[in-house]
N, C-alpha and C positions, 0 to 999 in steps of 0.2 A: 677897597676903601670900606665897603659894608662890613666885610669880616673884621677889619681892625676896630671899627666902631663898637661892634658887637662884643669883641674880646675885651675892649675898654670897659664897656658897661658891665660885663660879667665880672671883671676884676674889681670894679668900684663896689658892686653889690656884695662881693666876697668880703671886701674890707669893712664895709658897713656892718655886715653880720658878724665878723670877728670883733669889731669894737663893742657891739651890743652884747655879745657873749661875755667878753671880758668885764664890761660894766656890771653885768649880772653877777659874775663870780666875785668881783670886789665887794659888791653889796652884800653878797652872802657871807663874806669873811668879816665884814666890818659892821656887824649888827649891834654890837655892845661896846661901850666906851673903853673897857679894859683891853679889847682887841687892837686899839691904836698903838699900843706899846709893842705889838708884835709886827707892825707894818714892815719893818726892815727884814725881820725874819721871813715874812711872806713874800717880800721882793726877791730875796735870795732864792727861795724854793722855786718860785716861778721861773727865775732865771735859769736855774738848773734844768727844769723841765724843758724850757725853750731850746736850751743848747743841745739837750738829748735828742729832742724831735728833729732839730736841723741836722744833726749827725746822721740819724737814720735816713733822712730825706736825701742827703748828699750821697749815702752809700747805695741807696736804691737807684738814683739817676745814673751813678757811676756804672752800676751793673747792667743797666739798660743799654748804656753807651757801649760797653764791651761786647754785648751781644749783637748789637747793629754793626760793629766793626767786623766781627767774626763772619756774619752773614754776607757782608759785602765781599769779604775775601773768597768765601766759597762760590758766590756767584761768578766772580772773575775767573776762578779756576775751571767751573763747569763751562763757561763760554769757550775757553781755550780747547777743552776736550772735544767740544762739539765741533769745532773747526777742524781738529785732527781727524775725527771720524769721517767728516765730510770728505777730506782729501782722500782718505783711504778707499772709501767707497768709489770715488771717481776712478782711482787707479785699478780697482778690481773690475769695474765696468770696461775699462779700456782694454784690460787683459783678456776678458771674456770674448770681446769682439774680434780680437786677433786670433783666438783659438778655435773659432768655429770651423774653419776650413780644416784645421788638423783633426777634429773629431769625425768629420765626415770620412776623412781618409782611413779611419780604423774601423769602419763598419764590416768590413770583410773579416777583420780579426774577431770581431764579436760573434759573428755567425759561426766561425770555426770554432770557438770556445763552446757555443751552445751545442754544435754538432758533436764535439768530443765528449761533453758531459753526457749526452744521450747515448753514445757508443759505449761509454764507460758503464752507465747503468745497464745496458743490454748485456754486456760482458758479464757484470756482477750477477745478473739474474738467470745467465745461461744455465748454471748448475741446477737452479731451482726449476727452470723450464723443462729441462730434460728429465728431472726427477718426479714430475708431476704424476705420471701414472702410478709409480711405486707409492708416493705419499697417499694418493687417493685409496690404494689398496689397504695400506696400513691404517689409515683413518677409519675405513669401513670395518675393518677387523676390530679396532678399539671400540667402535660404536657397538658392535654386536656383543663384545665381551663386557660392556657396561662401564669401561674406563672412560668416562665422559670428559674428564678434565684434559687428559692426554689427547684425546680425539679432537677436542676443540682447540688445542694448541696447534695440532697440525693442520686443522681447517683454517685457522688464522693465518698460518704461513702460506697456505695455498692462496687464500683470498689477498693477502698482502702482495704476493707476485703478480697475480692477475690484476689487481686494482693499480699497482705501480706501472705495469705495461700499458694498460689502457689509459692511464693518466698521462704518460709520456706521449703516447700516440695522440691523445686529444690535444695536447699542447703544440705538438708538431703540426698536426693536420687535422683539425677538429671535423672537417668535412669528409674525411676518408672513412666512409662506412664500412668498406671492404675490409681494411685491416682490422678495424674494431670488432667486426663479425667474426674475423678468423680467431682472434685472441679469445673472444667470448666462447667460441665453439671449442677451442682446445681446453678450455677451463670449465667445460659444460658439467662435468661431474662434481665441480665444487659446489654448484647450487643444489644438486641432489643430495650431496652429504649434508649440507646445511639443513635441508628440509628433513632428512632422516634423523639428524641430531635433534632437531626441534621436536619430533614426534617423541623421542625419548624423554626429553625434558618435560613435555606436557603430560606424558604417562606418569612420571615421578610426581609431578604437581597434583595430578588428580587423585593420587593415593598419599598425599603429603601428610595427612592425619595419622596415617598408619606408618608411613616411612619415618616420620619424626621420633616415633617411638622405637622402631626396630633398627633403623640405620640412619641416624640424623646426619652422618658425614655425606651420604648420597645427596640429601636435600641441600646441604651446604654447598656441595659441588655445583648443583644446578643453579643455585642463586648466584655463585661466583661466575658462572659462565654467562648468565644474564647480565650481571654487572659489567663483565668485559665487553659484551656487545653493546651495551649502553654508551660506555666510554668511546668505542669505536664509532658508533653513530654520531655522538657529538663532534668527534674530531672531523669526520667526513663532512658533516654540515659546515663546520667552521671553514674547512678547505674549499667547500663549494663557493663560498662568498668570495674567495680570492681567484679560483680558476673556472668556476662554473661547472666542473665535472663531478657527477655523482657515479659511483660504481653500480652495476646492476644488483638488484636485490636489496639496495640500501635506501632508507633506513629500515632496519629489521624490526624495530619496536618491540623487542622481546619482553621487555618489562610490562609494556601495556597488554601484551598478548597473554602473558602470565596471569595478570589480574582478571583477564577475560575468562581464561581457563579456570581459575579458582572460582569466579562467579558462577560459571555453568555447573561446575562440580557441586557447589552448595545447592543451586536450584535443583539439580538432579537428586541430590541426597534428600532434600525435603520432600520432593514429590514422590520419591520412591519408598516412602514410609507407610503408604496406605496398603495394608495387607489383606483387608476384607472389604466387602461391599454391604449395603443394607440387606440385600437378599440372603447373604450367607451369614450375617451377624448383625443383630439389632443395635449392638454396641460398637458398630464399626468405627464411628466418629470418635468416641471417647478412646478407644484403642489407638486410633491413628494420631490423635492430638497427644496422647500420652508418649507414643514413640517419638513424635517430633520433639516433645519437651526434653526427653532423655537424650536423645541424639545431639540436640543443639546445645544443651548444657555440657555434655561431655566433650563435644568438639570445641567449644570456646574455652573450656578449662585447659584443654591440651594446647590450644593456640596461645593462651596467655602464658602458660608455664614452660612450653617447649618450643613452640614455632618461632616466638620473638627472638630466641637465641640463635636462630639459623638465618635471620635476615638483618640487613643493615637498618639502623634505627630509622633513617629517613624513608624507608618503605612503609613504616607504620602498619605493619602487617596485621596486628591485632585489630586496630581501629577499621581497617579495610574489611577485614573478615567480619567483624561485628556489623558493619554496614550492609555487607552482602547477605549475611543471615537475616538481618532485619527485613531487607527488601524482598527476599525470597519468601520469608514467613508472610509478609504482607500480601504478596502476589497470591500465595496459596490460600490465605484466608479469604481473599476477594473471590477466588475461584469456588471455594467452598460455600461462601455466602450466596453466590449466584445460583447455586443448586437449589432443588425444591426440598428444602429441609423440613423435617417434622418439628413439632414444638420442643420436644426433649433435645433434639439435635441443635436447635437454635440456642437452647439454654446451655448446652455443652460448649458450643462454639463461642458464644458471647462471654461465658465465665472464663474460658481459656484466654480469650483475647483481652478482656478488661481486667482480669484479676491474676490468673495463673502466670501470664507472661512476665509480669513485672514483680511477681512474688518471690520470696526466698527460694521457692522451688525451681526458679528459672534465672531470669535476668538479675534478680535481686540476691542471688546466691553470694555468700561471703566469699567464696574462692574467686569470684569475678571482680570484687571490689579491689581498689577503688577505680579501675579502668572503666567499668561499666557504671554509668549513672542513670538509673532508671527513670529519673525525672526528666532527663534530656532526650529520651527515646520518643520518636514520633508515634502516634497511634497506629496500630496494625490495620485497622478499619477506619474509614472516614466517618465523621458523625452522620452523615446522610445515609450510608450503608448500615450503620448501627441502628439509626432511627427506623429504616425500613424493616430490619429484622425484628425489631421490638414490636412494631406494628403487626407484622405477620404473626409473631408469637402471641400477642394480646388477642388477635382475632381467632387463632386456633384455639387458645386457652378458653376463650368465651365458650366457643362451641363445645369444647370438651367438658367444661364444668356444667354446662346446661345438660349434656347427655348424662354425665355422672350423677347429678343430682336427680334427674328423672329415673334413672336406673336404681339408685339408691331408694327413692320413694316407692318405686314398684316392689323391690324386694321387701321393703318394710310392710307394705300393704298385704303381701302375701301371708306375713307372720301373724297379721291381725285375725286370720281366719283359722289359726291352729287350734287344736284341742288341748294344748298345753299351755300353762300360764307363761307369761314372759319372764325373763330373767330379772333379778333384784341386784341392786348395787350394794356395795359393802354396808350401807345403812338400812338395807331392806326395802327400799323403794323400788317399785316396778319401773323398768325402763326397757326400750328396745335399742338396737345397735345404731339406729339411724344417726343421732348426733355425733357418736364416735366416728362413724364412717364419713360423714360430711366434714367435720373439723379435722379429721386426719388428712383428707384430701386437700383441704384449704392449707393446712400446716405444711404439707409436703410442697405445695406450689409456693408458698411464701418463703420457705426455706431455700428453695431453688432460686427464687427471684432476689432474695437477699445476697446471694452469692455474686449476683451480677452487679446490682447497683441499689442504693437506698430509693432512688426515684422509682425504679421498676417495682421494688418491694411495696411501695406506696400504691402504685397503680393497681398491682395485683390484689391488694388488700381491698381497694375500692370496688374492683370487679368482684371479688368473692361476696362482699357484702351486699353489692347490688343484686347480685343473682341470688343471694340468700333471701332478700326481699321478696323476689318473684317466687322463689321456692316456697317460702312460708305461706303465700297466697294459695298456691296449689295444695300444700299441706293442709291448710284450713279447709279448702273445698273437699279434699278426700276424706278428712275427719268427718265432715257433714254427711257425706254420702255413706260412710260406714254407720253413722247413727241412724240415718233414714233406712238403710237396709235392715238394721236390727230391729227397728220399730215395726217393719213389716212382718217380721218373724222373730218374736223375742227369745225363741229357743236358739236362734242362731245369729251370730257365731257363740260357740259354747263359752268362750272366755271373754265376751264382750266387755264386761265390767273391768276385768283386769287389764285388757289391752287400751281401754279408755283411760284408765288410770296412767298407764305407761305414756300415752299420748300427752296427757296434762303434764306428767313429770318431765317429758322431753322438752316442753316449753320452757321450764325453768332451766334445764341443762343447756338449751340453746342460748338463753339469755346470758348465762355465766360463761359459756364458751366464747360468746361474742365479745364480752367485756375482756375476758382473758386474752383473746387473739389480739384485740386493739392495744392492750396494755403491753403485750410482748412485741409487737411489731410497729408501734408508734413510740418515737423517742419522748415527745412531749405532747401535752394536750393541745398545744398550738397547732400540731399537724392535723388535728381532726376537724376537718372542714364540714361543710353542710352535707356533703356526700357520704360522710362517715358517721354522721349522727344516728343515734340508736332509737330514738322515740318511735319512729314509724315501725321498726321491727318489734319493738317492745309492745307496741299497740296491737300488732297482728298476733304476737305470741299470747298476749293476754286475752285476746278475743277467742283464740283457739282453746286457750285453758278455760275461759269462762263458758264457752260453749260446751266443752267437754264436761264440766262440772255440772252444768245445767242438764245435759244428757244423762248423767248419773243420777241427778236428783229426780229426773223424770222416771227413771227405773224405780226409784224408792217410792214416789208418789203414785205410780201405777199400781204398785203392790199395796199401798196405804188407801187406795181409793175407796174400796169397800168399807173399811173401818171408819174412814172420815166421814162416809155417808151416814153412819150410825149415830154420829154426834148430834146432840140437841133433838133427839127423837124420843118417842115414848119408850122405846126399848132401851135407849141410853138412860133415861130417868129411872127406869125399874131395875137398873143395875148391870148395864153392858159394860164389858171389860175392853172396849174399843181402844182406849187410850193406853191400856196395858199392852195391848198387841202392837200399837203404833210405836210405843217406846222400845219395845223388844226388836221390832223390825228395824227401826232407824238405827238402833245400837248395833244390830248385827250387820247392816250394810256398812256402818262406819268402822266396823272391825276390819272390812276389806279396804275402806277409804283410809285407813291408817297408813297405807303404803303410798298415799299421795304426799308429796313434798309440802313442807309446812306452809309457804305462802299461799298456795292454793287450797290446802286443806282448811286453813283458817278461814278463808273467804267462804268456802264450801260449807263449813260448819255454821257460820253465822247465817248463810242463806238458808240453809235447812232449818234452822231455828225460826227465822223469820216467816218461811213459807208454811210451817206446821201452825204457827200462831194465826197467820193469815187464813188458813184453811179452817182453823177452829172458829175464828170469828166469821168467816164466810157461812159456816154451819149455823151460827146464831142468827145472821142476817137473812138467812133463807126461810126463816119462820116455820122451821119444821115442827115446832112445838109451841103451844100457847098455854101458859101456866093458869090453872083455874082457881088457885087459892094461894094465900100467903105461905101456907105450909109447903106446897109444891115449889113456889118461888125460892123459899128458903133452902129446901132440899137441893134444888137445881143449882142455885148459886153456890152453895157449899161444895157440891160435887165439881163445879167449875173451878173453884179455888184450889180444891184438892188436886184436880188434874193439871191445874196450872203449875202447881208446886211440883207435881210428878214430872212434868215437861222441864221445869226449871232445873231440877236435880239431874235430869238426863243431859241437858245441854251444857250445864256446868261441868259435868263429867267429861263431855266430849271436848269442851273448850279449856280444859284444865291446864294444858300445856302452853296456851296462847296468851295468858293474863288479860283476857277480854271479859268484860261484863256480860254475863249471859242472862241477866235478869230483866232487862228492859222490855223485851217483847211480851214475855209472860205476864208482866205487870198490866198489860192491856186487857188480857183475859180477866184478871182480878178486878180491874176497874169496871169492866162491862158487868161482871158478877155483882159487884156492889150496887149498880143501878138496878138489877133484876131482884136483888135481895131486899131492897129498902122497903120497910113495912108501912111507912107513913106516907101516903100518896102526896100529902101537901108539901113534903120536902123533895119530891121527884124533880121539880124544876132545878133546884139547888144542885142536886146530885148529877143531873144531866149537863148543867152548866160547868160543873167541875170536870166532867168527862170531856166536854167540847174544848175546855181551856188546856187540858193535857194533850188532846189530839186534834189539832185544828183542821186536819183534812177530813174529819168526819162530816158527812153531809145530812142533808135533811131526810133523805130516805133511809139512811142508817139509823137516824134517831127514831123514825117512824117504825121501822122494823124492829128496833129494840123495844119500843113501847108495845108493839104488838105482841112480842114474846111475853112481856109481863103479863099482858091480859087483863089488867085491871084499870088502866088509865082511861078515864072518860073522854068523849069526844071533845068537849070544851077544854079539858086539861091538855090534850094532845095540840089543840089548836093554839092554846096560849103558850105553850112551851115552844111550838114551832115559830110563832110570830115573834116571840121574844128573842129567840136565837137569830132569827134573821135580821133583827135590828142591829145587832152588834157582832158582826163576825170577828172571829179571833185571828190575830196575826201569829203565824208560826215563828218560832225561834230559828236563828240561822243553822243550828245543829240538829234540828228535828228531822227525823227520817219518817216520811209518810208510810202508814200501815194500811189505813182504811181506803187509800186512794183507788187501789186496784180491786177492791171488793165491790162487786156489782150485786145490787139487790134485785131480786126477780121482778120482772116488769109488772108491777102493780102500783098505780098511781098513789100519790101521797093522800089524795082525797078519799080513796077507797080504804087506805090504812086507818084513816081517823074515824071510819064508821065503827 
């Protein structure tokens, strides 16, 4: 009742929806007055549409009814078939129950059939059984003659007869051990023949790389025999699932043994390449690794081009041989790495393992492509072993570098005492072989490290520069000791000046070599960390060079001391040629100093200029003379100016190649001379003020000494000048280089000077 109500409601809703749709369509058709004339036309068109829809609907309903009718017919037919089958099964069940007794009565017949088949098999094998001794002899002869295929054929016949008899016996009476032992004993020679044949096969496989070139047919025969045995193994294992019987000696697994033999052969071949020991040949490891490289490459090329043609594709003989060689090499490299290797041997081993092995000289050879993909090869040595080797190498290398540097310095020190001058480079600058020896050693070690890895190269570079830093400190100490030794006896060493020049020049060579080394072995500046920065080494080298230049200037000024002491004395005023001798001596020394490289020679020239002027001014401040008249002051001042010009000319000449201003220091002498020359005492304060403004580091005692040299300044004038200057001290310009600062006036207080 509820279903009918729901259906009625649904139909009613459908009718209402249809009426609403129709009204909407009619309203859409009759929107303009002129469309009323077409009402009849619209009615006919809608009537045609309605008739067409009804026709399609009737056809669809008819098709559905036909399908339902067909389905009902098939269901009736299936029901009848099921009934027929049910009846047939009942008849079969009835017949089976009736025939049970009949089957039991045929058991004796069944046993007779089984016995008959066994006897037939025995009769069939009688011929083979009686011919066993003869077949054994023939098989043995064939094995000795090397006719392996024929020998194996006869061996298969013997094994087939034995296995057939034993299988039948097992099926008849599996518990009868006596008969099984009897059969096994009768065929005992069969197992011996199998073992003998296997030995021959393994011998051929051990020489397979030679055999495949000389007699590939023999290798193919061996592979065919192994393949036959594999098929027999599979057949027997399948039969075992049915009968449970497995003949003695099965499965032989000759294919597995073949790969084991090849693996042992590869291992023996790799291990047997070591012809020398460290005691007999220092290059034993290099020779050993080179022989391994050559043997492995040749063997794999033969395997790729020839052996693959002798083996079935599913053996993947080249892939397996490649794996065997790789594993044997890995084991051998592990053994070598565990030995107590020297530094050069570690380098040889790591270079071979990390670079040579995957290079075009070995696994990357074009003749092995594309079968060998070097990117897929596992490392020969683990990262831990490589790391341990590198640590050992770096430790040994550190000790070696320290020893090499110490020995190089000792050798260089011996040269410093020679009676002959040091060698000069192509530009004529004195030098010793020390920088060349040191950096040749560094270069060799860096080249070796670069062959192993970029990381090791950087580590070795850091090590070299660190040791260079320590070495330069020792070099500095030795240069200082060399100077002190010379000062104790200036006649020894004979070529002290020349070798000190060489030491100075070596500093510049060291600088240039360090820069060159870093530029060559660092790809980018970003690689240069704090440990590779150069300022500390540059500082030490500059200190060595500066100390060397100072020691050479000490030589100069020791020779000038007597003549410097003549300056500003009565003798000087009366016509001493001290400055002439000073100029000649300085120039003579600087002819030798011309062999100093430019950066240091430039500084040395400037320092010599400054020191000569300082010594001249010191002579003034020591009050060795006090002028008694204006005429003397004029004469002395003019002489000072002439000598200043003489010194100016000398140092201009010495500094001509440097583009430096050589006038500044000599101007100081002229300025002091102007104060001395002044004839009007009333202007003395102004002149002194001008001097102080130019040279702010001039002190009161300097002024007092200068006024004392003039000899005409009254006590009041001196006091006034001093007090006035004290009230307004001058400020030095940022670029001003003090010159009076190191000039010490003899201990005579200012009050005494003013008297």
